[in-house]
N, C-alpha and C positions, 0 to 999 in steps of 0.2 A: 542669727540662724546658722552661722558657721563657727565651729569650735576653733578657738585659737589656742595653740599650745604655747603657753607663755612662760613667764619667769617662774622660778621655783619658790619653795617655802622652806623656812628654817625655824628651828626651835632649840632653845638651850636652857638648861637648868643647872644651877650650882647650889647644892645643899650646904648651909652654913652651920648646921649643928652636927654633932656626932650621929652616926647612922642609928644607934640605939634609940636616940630621941624620937625619930620618926616612927620606928616600930612600936615604941611604947605609946606615943600619942595617937597615932593613926591606925594602929593595929595591924600593920603589914610591913614586911621587909621590902615590898615592891613600891613604896610610896613614890620614889623618883621616877621609876618606869611608868607607873600609872599616870603621873602628871605629863610625862613626855608623850605617852601614847595619846592622851586627850588633846594635847597641843597639836600633834600631828594630824589626828583625825579632823580636828576643827579647821585645818588648812588643806584638807584633801583636794579642795578645788584648785590648789596651786600646783599639783603634780600627781599624775596618775600613770606615769610610765615606770616609776621606780621609787624606792624609799630605802633609807638606811639610818642607822643610829650608831653612836659610839659612846662608850662610858670610860671613865678613869677612876681607879680606886687609889686612894692616898695611903701612904704609910705601909706599903707592902715590903716584905723582906725579899732579898734576891732569891731567885728560883721560883717565884710565884708570878702569875700573870697579873698585870695591873691595867692593861688597856684592851678593851674589847670593842669589836665592830661586827655588825651584821648588815647585810645588804640583800635586796631582792628586786626583781623586775615584775612588771605587770600591775594591773589595777588593784589586786589584793595584796600588794607588797607590804603595806603597813601591818596587816594582820599576820602575814607570814613571818616578818622579822621579829615581832613581839611574841610569836608562838615559840621562838627559840630562846627566850629569856630564861636564865637560870639564876639561882640565888648567888652563885659565886661571881656573877657579873655586877652585882650591886656595888655602886661607888658613890662618890660625892659629886662628880661632874657628868652631865648628860648632854648629848647633842644629837639632833635629828634633822633629817633632810627629806624633802619631797621633790621629785624630779619631773620636769618636762624638758625634753630635748630642744635646745635652741640651735642645734647645728645639724640635725638630721642623723646624728650618730646615736645608736641605741645598743643595749646590751649591758650586762652586769659590770663590765670594765668601766663604763662611763657613769655608773651610779655613785653618788656621794654617800658617805664621806670618803676622802682619800687619805691614806695612811703612809707615813714615812717612818720606818723603824730604825732603831739604834739601841745599842746596849746601855747607853747613858739615858736615864729616864728623861732628863730635860731636853734631850735632842729628838725624842719621839714627837712627831707632829701629826695631828689629824685635822683636816680642814673640810669644810663644805661651804656652800654659799648660793646665793641668788645673784647671779652675775653673768655678764657677757662682756668680754674685753674686745676693744676695736683695734688694738695695736699689738696683738700677741706676737706678730712677726718681729717687731722692734725689740720686745723683751727677750724673745728667743735668741736673737742675734747677740744681745748683750750678755746673756748668761753663757752661751756657747763660746763667746770670745774669751770668757774667763776660764774655759776648760771644762765646763759642765757638759753633760751629754744626756739630756732628757730622753726617756724611752718612748714617749708619746708626744705628738704635737697637738696639744689642746691647751686652752687657757687654764683649765683646772690643774693639769699636771705640771705645767710650766710655773704656775703660781706656787704650787706645793714645793717644787724644787728650789725656786728662788727664795721663798720664805724659809724653807728648811736650811738652805745655805746660810742665810743671815742668822737663823737661830743657832746654828753651829758656831758662828763667830761670837754670838752673845754668850754662849756657854763657855767658850774658850777664853773670853775676856774675864769671866768670873773665875775660871780655873787659875789664870795667872794671878788674879788678885788674891785668891785663897792661898796660893803658895807664898805670895809676898807677905801674907799675914802669918806665915809659919804653920799653916794647917797641913795635915797629912791624911792619906787614906780616905775612910768614909766621911771624915770631917770635911774634906774638900767637896765630896758629893753633896753633903747636906748644905754646905754653904752655897753651892751652885743652885740647888733646887730652891733655896730661899731667896736668892738674889737675882734670878733671871728677870729681865725687864722686857716684856713683850712690846712695850711702846717703842723700844729701840729697834726691834725687828720690823715693826710696821712702818716706822719712819724711814727705814732704809730699803723698803720694798715697794710699798703701795704708791708712792709718788710716780713710779715708773709706769703704772697702768692707766690706760684711758678707757673708761667704760662706766656702766652703771653696775653697782655692786653692793651687796652686804656679805662680807666674808666673815666666817665664824671658824673658830679653832680651839683645840685643846692640846696641851702638851702632856707627856707622860709624867712630868713632875707636878702637874696640877694647876697649870696656868690656864685661864679661860679668857677668850677675847672675841669681840665682834666689832667690825668696823664698817661704816657706811661711806659711800663715795662722796667726794667733796662737792659734787653738784647736787647731791640729795635726790638722785634719780630713783633709786630703789628704796623701799621703806623698811624700817625696823623700829620696834617698840620694846621697852623693857620695864620690869617691875622688880622692886626689892623690898624686903622686910627683914626681920631678924632671923627668919628661917631659910629663905631662898632668895636667889637672884635669878630672874628668868627673862628670856628674850624671844620674840617671835616676829614674823613678818607682818602680822596684823594685830591691831589693838584688842578687838573683841575676844581673840583667842586667849589672851592673858586674863581678861575680865571674867570669862567663863571658867577657865581652869582654876583660878585662885579666888573666885567669887569676890571680885573687887569692883569699885566704880571706875569710870573712865578717868577721873581725876588722879587716881593712884598710878596710872600708867604714864610713862614718859616716852617721848619720841627721841630716838637717837638722831642727833642733828648731823648735817652734812659735814663730812670730814672727821667726825668724832669716832672714838672707839670706847666700847664698854670693856673694862679690864677687871678681872677678878684674880687676885694673887692666890698662891698656894695656901696662904694662911686665912683666906676669906676676905681680905681687904678689898673693897670695891672702889673703883675710880672710873670716872668718865673724862677722857682726855682728848683734846683737839690734836689729832695727828697731822692732818693737812689743813691749811687754811681753807675756808669755804670758797669755792671758785664760782659758784652760781646758785641760783634758786630755781631748780628745774625738776621738782618732784613730779613724777609721772602722772599725768591726768588720766591715762587709761586705767590706772589703778582704781580711780574713782568711778569711771564709767562702767568697767567690766570686770577687771581681774580680781579685786578684793571682794570678800563677801559683803553683802549689803546690810548686814546687821550692825555695822559700826554706825553710831548715832549721827556722825557728821556725813558719812558716805550716803546714808539713807536720805538725809535731807537734800544732799546735792543731787542725787538721782531723781528725787521727786521734782526738784526745780528744773532739771534737764528736760523732763517730760512736760511739765507745765508750761515752760517757755515756748513750746512748739504749737501752742493753741492757735495763735494767729496764722501761722503758715498752713496749718491743717485746715482751718476755716476757709482759707483762700482756695485750697485744693478741692474742697467739697462744695464750693460755692455757697458756703454758710448753711447748707442743708443738713443741720444736725439731726432733725427729726427722722430723716431717711439715711442715717449712718450708723453702722455697728462698729464698735471699737474693740480691739483685741491686741494680743502681743505674742511674739515668738522671739527668742526662746525664754526659759525661766529667768535668765539673768537680766532680762528686760522688764521684769515684773514691776519693780519699784518705779521705773520711769513711766510705766503704764499707769500706775496709780497717780503719778503726778500729772499725766496727760488728762486723766479723768477728772482730777481736781480742777484743772484749768477749764474744762468744758462744763463742769457743774457750776463754776463761778459765772461762766458766760451765760448759761441758761438761766441761772437765778437773776442775773442782771436783766436779761431779756424779759423775764416774768415781771420784774418790778416796773420796767418800762411799759409793758402792755397794760398793767393795772393803772399806772399813772395816766396813760393816754386815754383811758375810758372816760375820764371827766366826771364820773359819778361813782357812788359806792357800788361795787360789782355785785351782781346777783349770784346766788349759789351756782347756777349753771355756768356763768361766765368764769367764776373762780375755778370750778372744776375743769373747764376747758383749758385754762391757763396753767394750772398746777399739774396737769397730767403730762406736761412736757418734761422729758427726762433724758439722761445720757444712756444710750443703749450699749451696754458692755456684755460681751459674751466670750467664751473660750472657743475661738474659731479653729485652732490647729492643735493637733496632738502629735507628739513624737513617739513613734513606736520603737521597740527594741530593734537595734540595727540588723537589717536583713542580711543574711548570708548570701553573697553573690557566688553560689556554687556553680552556676551556669556560666561558662566561660565565653560563650558566643556573645559578641559585643552588644547587639541590640537587646538581647534578653537581659544582660547584665545592667544596662542603662535603665531598662524598664523596672527592674527590681529596685534599683537605687532611687528611682523617682518616687517610690512609695514609702520612704522612711517616715514622712509626715502624712497625716490624714486630717480631715476636716469634720467639724460638727455640722451635720446637715440640718437644714430647716431653720437656721438662726436669722436669716434675712429673706426679704422678698426679692426674688430674682428680677433683674433688669430695672429694679426701682431703688433698692438700697445700696449705698456705698459701703465699702469695707475698708476700715483703717487698721493697719497692723503696725505696731511699733517694735523695733529691734534696738539693741544697744549699739550696734555698729554694722556697717556693710563694708566688707573688706574685698573679697575676691568676686563675690556675686555668683559663685558656682552653684551654691545651694538654691539661690533664687531661680536661676535659669533651669536647673535640672529637676527641681522638685517643687519648691514653694509656690511659684506663680501658677504653675499648671494645676496644682491641687486647690489653691484658693479660687481659681477660675471655675472650678466645678460648682461653686455656689451661685454662679451667674450674677455676680454683683453688677450694679450699674458702672462702678468704677472701683479700682483697687488703689489705695494710697499706702505706700510702704514708707514708714517713717524711721529715721535713725536718730537716736538721742545723742549720737556723736557726729561731729562734722565729717565731711568727705575725707577718707583716709587716702592720702596721695603719695606718701613717702615711706620707705622702708624703716624698720626699726633695727637697731644694732646693740641694744642694751638688755636683751634677754627675752625676746619674742621671736617666733619663727616667721618673721616677715622681712625677708632680706632682698627680694628681687622686685624691681619696679613693675615688671609685666604681670605680677600676680594681682595687682590692684585694678579693680574695674574702673576707678576714676582715672587712673593713668592710661589705661587702654582706650577709654573714651576720649581723653585729651589727644592722644596720638591720632585717633581716627578722625576727630574734628579737624586737626591740622591737615590731614590728607584730603578730607572732603572739601576744604576751602583752599586747597592748593597752596598751603603754607609750609610745605616740606622743607623749605629753606631754613625755617626756624629750628627744625630738628637738627639739621646739619650745623647750624650756628651754635646751638647749645652743646652739641657733641664736641666741637672744637674748643669751646670755652671750658668744658669739663676737663679736656686733655690739658689745657693750659693751666687750669687751677691746680691740677694734680702735680704740676712741676714746682709749685710754691711750697713754702714751709707750712706745716700744719696750721699754725696759728693765724695765717693770713688768708686761708682758702675761703671762698664763698660758694654757697650752694647754687650753682648756675642752673640746676634742674628746675628751680622755681620759675624760671622765665618761660617754660613751656605752657604754664597755666594762665599767664597774664592776659592773653587775648580773649579769654572766655569768662563768662559769668558762671556762678554756681548753677543757675537754672539751665544754661546751655549744656553744661556737663551732665546735669540730671537727665535732660531729654535724650542725649546721646546714650547714656547708660541704659535707659529704658529700652531704647531701640536695639541695643546690643544684647541685653539680657532677656528680653521677652521672647518666649518660644514662638515659632512661626504660626503654630496652630491655635494660639490664644488671641481672641478678638477683643477681650475686655480692655478698656482703656486703663492705663497704669501710670501713676505719677509717683516720683520719689520726693521726699521732703527730708532735708538734713538739718541738724543743729548748726547754728552759725558759730564761728570762732568767738565772736563777742558773747554769745550765749554760753559757750563753754566756760569762758573766763568768769562770767558772772556767777555761774552755778558752782564752779570750783575755784574760788579766788586764791586759794593758798597752794595750788598745784599748777605751776606754770610750764611744765614739761609738755609742750604741744607739738613736738617735731613731726609726729605722724601726720598732722594736718597742715602744718605751715612750712615744713622743711627747715625750721630753725633748730638745728641740732645743738645740744648743750656742750658737746665736746668736739675738738678738732677731728678726732677719729671718726665720729659719726658723719661729719661732712665729707671726709675723705672717702668713706665707704659708699656714701650715696653717689658721689661723683663717679666712682668706679662702677657702681651698679648701672648707671646710665651708659657709660662707655661699653660695658659688657653687653648691655641690651642691644645697642646699635651694632656691635661687631658680631654678636652671636645669634640675635633674633630678628631684629628689624631688617637687616640686609637680606636675610633669607625670605622674609615675608614679602619684600618688594620685588623679588626676582620673578 
């Protein structure tokens, strides 16, 4: 129900044939641009704040542009940047990016790709990525100690400068070698362009970064690379044939763009880089040894498009597994229960939930027939077979209303009408209403809009189901969830501690967090987890309902969450569950969570208790 501005999307294409080949075979000079556009539109879900692309043209003569970049902000950014495409921008290398801000910073300055210019082709570097680094202060100190002076303090710019610095050293290494071989003038330039090793650049920069990332880049001399973090947090997939090499954040994007099966798409593994040389040679190399197996589970629940064949099955199972918990919440009264979903990203989990209840009802029909003890009459069969799962579209999301009225009460009233309901789909005071969502994060939309609107239908009971477990901890690897107090589960936990006069635990955890922050990154433990240990999931659910339910709503409400065990069963190959467990894959994530609790106590909690 709440839109999460999450990690970005990337797309890359390297044409392996002469440009004339594509124009002759496909009838257009814009073949590379068309493919890049399609890849970016198919990942529009991953970024609606801005978009950009870069291209590189090989074998240009001095005095001619060979590296092009376009960027724009806003929900129509993709359309805008591709409307600027001209034939002289056509090249062999293409890179695109879709942006969601993970830092709260917005504007064209922060839109990828980022470009570092130089008169030497090989020293021109353009990068973009799906990443958020947790230790940018450490890297900043390291590069400034060497004398560098970054213009902007952000992980994107600092990565560009650090990587650009190492690219300069790689070019200079080849310059010395070319001179040693007796080369002069343009022959030195050609030697450098042909012998730059981006693996050397990556090996001397990326081990310094702690975070989740897929970093992509192009050089002016025609090198292309994409690297995935050694924990495997952020996703990347690639495809190659004799015409192209392409990479994207999601597998179905490549399948649709190039009309291929899932078997033709490879996943870039943790710590690996996809490298394409100026001459078109393709290599996949292990840059950093794999440090963990923590692929993001939220990709499977929410972020990625659901048309990936594996993600689709996983989301079905996430919904189906909740059948037992929902049955308990509705006291097994399926006959008087209507099932629905909000928002659209929860639709596949909704189908899985319906599948679970269809199986339950079919089993109940078999039992009723078996218990008759005789061959059923047509009337008996008709009575048994008419039992079915009642599924309806209960809620509709309207175009975002403009809150042009600045007076507070009027503004809140307008905001509460973003959603509307389908009237007449249930019998008031008799039917239950079950609504499934993919996740419940802040609870703001529930409190300000959803619960009030659903209550208009006057159901006997509202059961709000999350296909994800309770989100208890911040994310620091590419999603705008950085403060603990944002999460309704955390707020409920703190309130329970107050209600039960257990405030001493809050102080104990605060002191432990301070102590942990004095340790080396590798030995720190996430002391924040201790806050949740006194309570069951059900106790937190009850408190969340109490805190989220508007005072004027009398309809009973219950929350049902996916279990951690259910998450792991549905998504067995994606073990990155730090949102739910506090088990951060990197030291930087643990450190920032500890800091978040310290900041909460010092800046929020102490004010609330005064």
